[in-house]
VMD Tcl script that builds the backbone (N, CA, C; Angstrom):
set m [mol new atoms 333]
animate dup $m
set s [atomselect $m all]
$s set {name element resname resid chain x y z} {
  {N N MET 1 A 7.078 27.108 -42.545}
  {CA C MET 1 A 8.134 26.656 -41.655}
  {C C MET 1 A 8.106 27.387 -40.318}
  {N N ASP 2 A 7.816 28.694 -40.352}
  {CA C ASP 2 A 7.790 29.447 -39.094}
  {C C ASP 2 A 6.674 28.958 -38.178}
  {N N ALA 3 A 5.546 28.569 -38.751}
  {CA C ALA 3 A 4.439 28.067 -37.936}
  {C C ALA 3 A 4.830 26.746 -37.271}
  {N N VAL 4 A 5.501 25.885 -37.993}
  {CA C VAL 4 A 5.967 24.616 -37.419}
  {C C VAL 4 A 6.984 24.894 -36.318}
  {N N TYR 5 A 7.870 25.836 -36.574}
  {CA C TYR 5 A 8.864 26.244 -35.573}
  {C C TYR 5 A 8.165 26.678 -34.287}
  {N N ASN 6 A 7.166 27.555 -34.406}
  {CA C ASN 6 A 6.453 28.051 -33.231}
  {C C ASN 6 A 5.691 26.935 -32.528}
  {N N LEU 7 A 5.066 26.048 -33.290}
  {CA C LEU 7 A 4.343 24.932 -32.671}
  {C C LEU 7 A 5.281 24.028 -31.881}
  {N N SER 8 A 6.468 23.790 -32.406}
  {CA C SER 8 A 7.428 22.955 -31.673}
  {C C SER 8 A 7.861 23.646 -30.389}
  {N N ARG 9 A 7.987 24.973 -30.430}
  {CA C ARG 9 A 8.365 25.720 -29.228}
  {C C ARG 9 A 7.229 25.708 -28.196}
  {N N ALA 10 A 5.985 25.791 -28.673}
  {CA C ALA 10 A 4.841 25.738 -27.760}
  {C C ALA 10 A 4.778 24.382 -27.054}
  {N N ALA 11 A 5.044 23.313 -27.790}
  {CA C ALA 11 A 5.060 21.983 -27.183}
  {C C ALA 11 A 6.190 21.860 -26.162}
  {N N LEU 12 A 7.351 22.401 -26.495}
  {CA C LEU 12 A 8.485 22.364 -25.570}
  {C C LEU 12 A 8.198 23.194 -24.323}
  {N N MET 13 A 7.544 24.346 -24.493}
  {CA C MET 13 A 7.188 25.179 -23.346}
  {C C MET 13 A 6.256 24.415 -22.405}
  {N N THR 14 A 5.238 23.790 -22.964}
  {CA C THR 14 A 4.290 23.018 -22.158}
  {C C THR 14 A 5.008 21.902 -21.406}
  {N N ALA 15 A 5.830 21.145 -22.105}
  {CA C ALA 15 A 6.561 20.036 -21.476}
  {C C ALA 15 A 7.517 20.545 -20.398}
  {N N SER 16 A 8.190 21.656 -20.673}
  {CA C SER 16 A 9.152 22.200 -19.709}
  {C C SER 16 A 8.457 22.676 -18.438}
  {N N LEU 17 A 7.357 23.391 -18.600}
  {CA C LEU 17 A 6.632 23.884 -17.426}
  {C C LEU 17 A 5.999 22.734 -16.658}
  {N N PHE 18 A 5.472 21.746 -17.359}
  {CA C PHE 18 A 4.838 20.603 -16.711}
  {C C PHE 18 A 5.858 19.795 -15.917}
  {N N SER 19 A 7.045 19.590 -16.499}
  {CA C SER 19 A 8.069 18.773 -15.846}
  {C C SER 19 A 8.905 19.549 -14.842}
  {N N GLY 20 A 8.867 20.879 -14.932}
  {CA C GLY 20 A 9.705 21.693 -14.064}
  {C C GLY 20 A 11.131 21.826 -14.569}
  {N N ASP 21 A 11.400 21.388 -15.798}
  {CA C ASP 21 A 12.728 21.478 -16.395}
  {C C ASP 21 A 12.919 22.862 -17.010}
  {N N VAL 22 A 13.475 23.769 -16.221}
  {CA C VAL 22 A 13.625 25.158 -16.655}
  {C C VAL 22 A 14.739 25.345 -17.681}
  {N N ASN 23 A 15.565 24.327 -17.886}
  {CA C ASN 23 A 16.690 24.457 -18.810}
  {C C ASN 23 A 16.268 24.652 -20.253}
  {N N ASN 24 A 15.061 24.242 -20.610}
  {CA C ASN 24 A 14.593 24.383 -21.987}
  {C C ASN 24 A 13.769 25.641 -22.232}
  {N N LEU 25 A 13.513 26.429 -21.203}
  {CA C LEU 25 A 12.620 27.568 -21.356}
  {C C LEU 25 A 13.143 28.619 -22.328}
  {N N ARG 26 A 14.427 28.811 -22.371}
  {CA C ARG 26 A 14.978 29.823 -23.287}
  {C C ARG 26 A 14.695 29.449 -24.737}
  {N N ILE 27 A 14.862 28.183 -25.057}
  {CA C ILE 27 A 14.561 27.716 -26.411}
  {C C ILE 27 A 13.051 27.736 -26.632}
  {N N ALA 28 A 12.289 27.309 -25.630}
  {CA C ALA 28 A 10.834 27.216 -25.761}
  {C C ALA 28 A 10.171 28.576 -25.982}
  {N N SER 29 A 10.793 29.638 -25.511}
  {CA C SER 29 A 10.185 30.971 -25.641}
  {C C SER 29 A 10.553 31.670 -26.949}
  {N N GLN 30 A 11.341 31.028 -27.786}
  {CA C GLN 30 A 11.704 31.625 -29.071}
  {C C GLN 30 A 10.491 31.651 -30.000}
  {N N ASP 31 A 10.450 32.630 -30.865}
  {CA C ASP 31 A 9.288 32.851 -31.719}
  {C C ASP 31 A 9.721 33.429 -33.051}
  {N N ARG 32 A 9.079 32.970 -34.116}
  {CA C ARG 32 A 9.363 33.516 -35.442}
  {C C ARG 32 A 8.159 34.194 -36.083}
  {N N LEU 33 A 7.002 34.076 -35.475}
  {CA C LEU 33 A 5.793 34.627 -36.085}
  {C C LEU 33 A 5.447 36.029 -35.602}
  {N N ASN 34 A 5.756 36.338 -34.370}
  {CA C ASN 34 A 5.313 37.600 -33.790}
  {C C ASN 34 A 6.444 38.513 -33.329}
  {N N GLN 35 A 7.316 37.990 -32.504}
  {CA C GLN 35 A 8.307 38.842 -31.854}
  {C C GLN 35 A 9.241 39.584 -32.811}
  {N N PRO 36 A 9.709 38.970 -33.893}
  {CA C PRO 36 A 10.598 39.719 -34.787}
  {C C PRO 36 A 9.952 40.977 -35.370}
  {N N TYR 37 A 8.637 40.936 -35.527}
  {CA C TYR 37 A 7.924 42.070 -36.112}
  {C C TYR 37 A 7.469 43.072 -35.059}
  {N N ARG 38 A 7.359 42.639 -33.820}
  {CA C ARG 38 A 6.858 43.512 -32.764}
  {C C ARG 38 A 7.967 44.216 -31.989}
  {N N PHE 39 A 9.147 43.608 -31.913}
  {CA C PHE 39 A 10.232 44.236 -31.144}
  {C C PHE 39 A 10.586 45.641 -31.636}
  {N N PRO 40 A 10.545 45.930 -32.930}
  {CA C PRO 40 A 10.876 47.297 -33.354}
  {C C PRO 40 A 9.940 48.364 -32.772}
  {N N PHE 41 A 8.770 47.959 -32.292}
  {CA C PHE 41 A 7.825 48.912 -31.710}
  {C C PHE 41 A 7.965 49.032 -30.193}
  {N N ILE 42 A 8.914 48.308 -29.614}
  {CA C ILE 42 A 9.158 48.362 -28.176}
  {C C ILE 42 A 10.519 49.023 -27.977}
  {N N PRO 43 A 10.535 50.312 -27.625}
  {CA C PRO 43 A 11.809 51.013 -27.468}
  {C C PRO 43 A 12.735 50.297 -26.477}
  {N N ASN 44 A 13.924 49.965 -26.923}
  {CA C ASN 44 A 14.952 49.283 -26.130}
  {C C ASN 44 A 14.546 47.875 -25.698}
  {N N GLY 45 A 13.534 47.306 -26.321}
  {CA C GLY 45 A 13.049 45.980 -25.933}
  {C C GLY 45 A 14.110 44.903 -26.040}
  {N N GLU 46 A 14.826 44.865 -27.155}
  {CA C GLU 46 A 15.841 43.830 -27.320}
  {C C GLU 46 A 16.991 44.023 -26.335}
  {N N ARG 47 A 17.278 45.256 -26.001}
  {CA C ARG 47 A 18.321 45.547 -25.007}
  {C C ARG 47 A 17.900 45.051 -23.623}
  {N N VAL 48 A 16.622 45.236 -23.291}
  {CA C VAL 48 A 16.115 44.780 -21.997}
  {C C VAL 48 A 16.082 43.248 -21.941}
  {N N VAL 49 A 15.772 42.601 -23.062}
  {CA C VAL 49 A 15.809 41.133 -23.108}
  {C C VAL 49 A 17.224 40.640 -22.810}
  {N N LYS 50 A 18.208 41.247 -23.454}
  {CA C LYS 50 A 19.602 40.853 -23.211}
  {C C LYS 50 A 19.966 41.065 -21.748}
  {N N LEU 51 A 19.559 42.176 -21.191}
  {CA C LEU 51 A 19.822 42.464 -19.786}
  {C C LEU 51 A 19.220 41.385 -18.890}
  {N N ALA 52 A 17.978 40.995 -19.165}
  {CA C ALA 52 A 17.316 39.971 -18.350}
  {C C ALA 52 A 18.057 38.639 -18.443}
  {N N TYR 53 A 18.501 38.269 -19.636}
  {CA C TYR 53 A 19.279 37.038 -19.773}
  {C C TYR 53 A 20.616 37.154 -19.047}
  {N N ASP 54 A 21.255 38.313 -19.139}
  {CA C ASP 54 A 22.522 38.525 -18.426}
  {C C ASP 54 A 22.339 38.396 -16.918}
  {N N LEU 55 A 21.148 38.714 -16.433}
  {CA C LEU 55 A 20.859 38.604 -15.002}
  {C C LEU 55 A 20.389 37.205 -14.605}
  {N N GLY 56 A 20.308 36.298 -15.575}
  {CA C GLY 56 A 20.006 34.912 -15.259}
  {C C GLY 56 A 18.578 34.449 -15.496}
  {N N ALA 57 A 17.783 35.226 -16.223}
  {CA C ALA 57 A 16.418 34.790 -16.524}
  {C C ALA 57 A 16.455 33.501 -17.326}
  {N N TYR 58 A 15.500 32.622 -17.070}
  {CA C TYR 58 A 15.400 31.379 -17.840}
  {C C TYR 58 A 14.874 31.665 -19.245}
  {N N CYS 59 A 13.916 32.560 -19.342}
  {CA C CYS 59 A 13.398 32.958 -20.652}
  {C C CYS 59 A 12.833 34.361 -20.546}
  {N N VAL 60 A 12.783 35.028 -21.691}
  {CA C VAL 60 A 12.234 36.378 -21.786}
  {C C VAL 60 A 11.477 36.447 -23.107}
  {N N CYS 61 A 10.280 37.026 -23.068}
  {CA C CYS 61 A 9.487 37.147 -24.290}
  {C C CYS 61 A 8.524 38.324 -24.155}
  {N N ILE 62 A 7.956 38.716 -25.284}
  {CA C ILE 62 A 6.926 39.743 -25.253}
  {C C ILE 62 A 5.708 39.143 -24.568}
  {N N SER 63 A 5.128 39.902 -23.676}
  {CA C SER 63 A 3.974 39.428 -22.922}
  {C C SER 63 A 2.698 40.055 -23.468}
  {N N GLY 64 A 1.731 39.228 -23.786}
  {CA C GLY 64 A 0.464 39.727 -24.298}
  {C C GLY 64 A 0.664 40.498 -25.587}
  {N N ALA 65 A -0.048 41.593 -25.716}
  {CA C ALA 65 A 0.058 42.414 -26.926}
  {C C ALA 65 A 1.285 43.313 -26.889}
  {N N GLY 66 A 2.001 43.322 -25.771}
  {CA C GLY 66 A 3.163 44.189 -25.632}
  {C C GLY 66 A 2.710 45.579 -25.219}
  {N N PRO 67 A 3.556 46.470 -24.885}
  {CA C PRO 67 A 5.002 46.363 -24.969}
  {C C PRO 67 A 5.645 45.718 -23.742}
  {N N SER 68 A 4.856 45.015 -22.956}
  {CA C SER 68 A 5.404 44.354 -21.768}
  {C C SER 68 A 6.279 43.171 -22.156}
  {N N LEU 69 A 7.280 42.936 -21.335}
  {CA C LEU 69 A 8.127 41.762 -21.488}
  {C C LEU 69 A 7.951 40.890 -20.253}
  {N N LEU 70 A 8.059 39.599 -20.440}
  {CA C LEU 70 A 7.931 38.629 -19.360}
  {C C LEU 70 A 9.258 37.911 -19.212}
  {N N ALA 71 A 9.774 37.872 -17.993}
  {CA C ALA 71 A 10.993 37.117 -17.701}
  {C C ALA 71 A 10.650 36.087 -16.631}
  {N N ILE 72 A 11.074 34.862 -16.849}
  {CA C ILE 72 A 10.867 33.805 -15.854}
  {C C ILE 72 A 12.196 33.555 -15.169}
  {N N THR 73 A 12.176 33.630 -13.852}
  {CA C THR 73 A 13.384 33.465 -13.055}
  {C C THR 73 A 13.010 32.944 -11.675}
  {N N GLU 74 A 13.969 32.358 -10.992}
  {CA C GLU 74 A 13.765 31.948 -9.602}
  {C C GLU 74 A 14.553 32.833 -8.642}
  {N N ASP 75 A 15.285 33.790 -9.180}
  {CA C ASP 75 A 16.120 34.684 -8.383}
  {C C ASP 75 A 15.235 35.679 -7.636}
  {N N GLU 76 A 15.211 35.581 -6.328}
  {CA C GLU 76 A 14.373 36.468 -5.517}
  {C C GLU 76 A 14.814 37.924 -5.603}
  {N N ARG 77 A 16.030 38.176 -6.027}
  {CA C ARG 77 A 16.544 39.540 -6.144}
  {C C ARG 77 A 16.549 40.035 -7.591}
  {N N PHE 78 A 15.958 39.265 -8.495}
  {CA C PHE 78 A 15.984 39.618 -9.918}
  {C C PHE 78 A 15.419 41.011 -10.163}
  {N N ALA 79 A 14.259 41.311 -9.611}
  {CA C ALA 79 A 13.617 42.612 -9.846}
  {C C ALA 79 A 14.509 43.746 -9.351}
  {N N GLU 80 A 15.086 43.574 -8.188}
  {CA C GLU 80 A 15.975 44.599 -7.622}
  {C C GLU 80 A 17.198 44.815 -8.519}
  {N N LYS 81 A 17.815 43.717 -8.957}
  {CA C LYS 81 A 18.979 43.808 -9.834}
  {C C LYS 81 A 18.602 44.450 -11.172}
  {N N ALA 82 A 17.467 44.053 -11.714}
  {CA C ALA 82 A 17.027 44.592 -12.999}
  {C C ALA 82 A 16.774 46.089 -12.899}
  {N N GLU 83 A 16.143 46.536 -11.824}
  {CA C GLU 83 A 15.899 47.972 -11.640}
  {C C GLU 83 A 17.209 48.742 -11.580}
  {N N GLN 84 A 18.195 48.203 -10.875}
  {CA C GLN 84 A 19.496 48.854 -10.784}
  {C C GLN 84 A 20.157 48.956 -12.167}
  {N N CYS 85 A 20.105 47.875 -12.927}
  {CA C CYS 85 A 20.710 47.871 -14.263}
  {C C CYS 85 A 19.978 48.817 -15.209}
  {N N LEU 86 A 18.656 48.786 -15.173}
  {CA C LEU 86 A 17.890 49.684 -16.036}
  {C C LEU 86 A 18.240 51.136 -15.744}
  {N N SER 87 A 18.357 51.460 -14.473}
  {CA C SER 87 A 18.711 52.818 -14.072}
  {C C SER 87 A 20.125 53.168 -14.543}
  {N N ALA 88 A 21.056 52.240 -14.367}
  {CA C ALA 88 A 22.440 52.472 -14.771}
  {C C ALA 88 A 22.554 52.689 -16.275}
  {N N TYR 89 A 21.700 52.034 -17.056}
  {CA C TYR 89 A 21.716 52.171 -18.511}
  {C C TYR 89 A 20.830 53.310 -18.997}
  {N N GLY 90 A 20.229 54.056 -18.067}
  {CA C GLY 90 A 19.383 55.184 -18.451}
  {C C GLY 90 A 18.034 54.778 -19.016}
  {N N LEU 91 A 17.599 53.569 -18.718}
  {CA C LEU 91 A 16.310 53.075 -19.206}
  {C C LEU 91 A 15.255 53.259 -18.120}
  {N N ASN 92 A 15.082 54.491 -17.706}
  {CA C ASN 92 A 14.211 54.801 -16.567}
  {C C ASN 92 A 12.727 54.758 -16.895}
  {N N ASP 93 A 12.374 54.622 -18.172}
  {CA C ASP 93 A 10.962 54.562 -18.531}
  {C C ASP 93 A 10.398 53.137 -18.404}
  {N N TRP 94 A 11.245 52.171 -18.074}
  {CA C TRP 94 A 10.792 50.797 -17.849}
  {C C TRP 94 A 10.389 50.627 -16.392}
  {N N LYS 95 A 9.320 49.890 -16.164}
  {CA C LYS 95 A 8.859 49.587 -14.808}
  {C C LYS 95 A 8.843 48.075 -14.625}
  {N N ILE 96 A 9.221 47.633 -13.451}
  {CA C ILE 96 A 9.259 46.202 -13.177}
  {C C ILE 96 A 8.119 45.835 -12.244}
  {N N ARG 97 A 7.421 44.790 -12.604}
  {CA C ARG 97 A 6.360 44.226 -11.770}
  {C C ARG 97 A 6.731 42.777 -11.505}
  {N N GLU 98 A 6.652 42.383 -10.264}
  {CA C GLU 98 A 7.016 41.023 -9.888}
  {C C GLU 98 A 5.752 40.240 -9.535}
  {N N TYR 99 A 5.621 39.075 -10.145}
  {CA C TYR 99 A 4.462 38.226 -9.903}
  {C C TYR 99 A 4.936 36.824 -9.553}
  {N N ALA 100 A 4.198 36.176 -8.692}
  {CA C ALA 100 A 4.508 34.795 -8.322}
  {C C ALA 100 A 3.693 33.853 -9.201}
  {N N CYS 101 A 4.214 32.681 -9.414}
  {CA C CYS 101 A 3.502 31.651 -10.171}
  {C C CYS 101 A 2.648 30.829 -9.208}
  {N N ASP 102 A 1.481 30.484 -9.649}
  {CA C ASP 102 A 0.638 29.567 -8.892}
  {C C ASP 102 A 1.020 28.161 -9.327}
  {N N PRO 103 A 1.577 27.347 -8.432}
  {CA C PRO 103 A 2.043 26.017 -8.843}
  {C C PRO 103 A 0.910 25.077 -9.270}
  {N N TRP 104 A -0.319 25.458 -9.007}
  {CA C TRP 104 A -1.443 24.593 -9.353}
  {C C TRP 104 A -2.124 25.042 -10.643}
  {N N GLY 105 A -1.812 26.215 -11.148}
  {CA C GLY 105 A -2.401 26.680 -12.400}
  {C C GLY 105 A -3.857 27.041 -12.283}
  {N N ALA 106 A -4.494 27.232 -13.404}
  {CA C ALA 106 A -5.908 27.615 -13.421}
  {C C ALA 106 A -6.761 26.435 -12.953}
  {N N ARG 107 A -7.740 26.727 -12.147}
  {CA C ARG 107 A -8.639 25.677 -11.645}
  {C C ARG 107 A -9.934 26.317 -11.208}
  {N N SER 108 A -10.982 25.558 -11.202}
  {CA C SER 108 A -12.270 26.086 -10.745}
  {C C SER 108 A -12.383 25.901 -9.241}
  {N N GLU 109 A -13.067 26.799 -8.612}
  {CA C GLU 109 A -13.265 26.716 -7.169}
  {C C GLU 109 A -14.510 25.871 -6.881}
  {N N GLN 110 A -14.428 25.055 -5.888}
  {CA C GLN 110 A -15.590 24.266 -5.450}
  {C C GLN 110 A -16.540 25.170 -4.706}
  {N N ILE 111 A -17.814 25.081 -4.989}
  {CA C ILE 111 A -18.825 25.893 -4.287}
  {C C ILE 111 A -19.528 25.034 -3.285}
}
mol reanalyze $m
mol bondsrecalc $m
mol representation Tube
mol addrep $m
């Protein structure tokens, strides 16, 4: 059942990103196969996820092998706000990196 759950979320993530419908991203980023078992190894990870959602992130999930977290947002001040909140909560060991999305995705270059 968990595998079917994750597959349905992967399909929803693809459809949401393709259509630009960010309203489904929070549901699409849910996971039952990996994140429940990996969060205990990320100090304050679940607290940081809640913080990111409180700041308006569309979705938050473990990125790659972890312990990085990925938040998708359109708020240009999100990183600044998150740094302030992390500092206020004494979570100074977290670092924020801001990356832009390429609207065209992966593609080969013409030679």
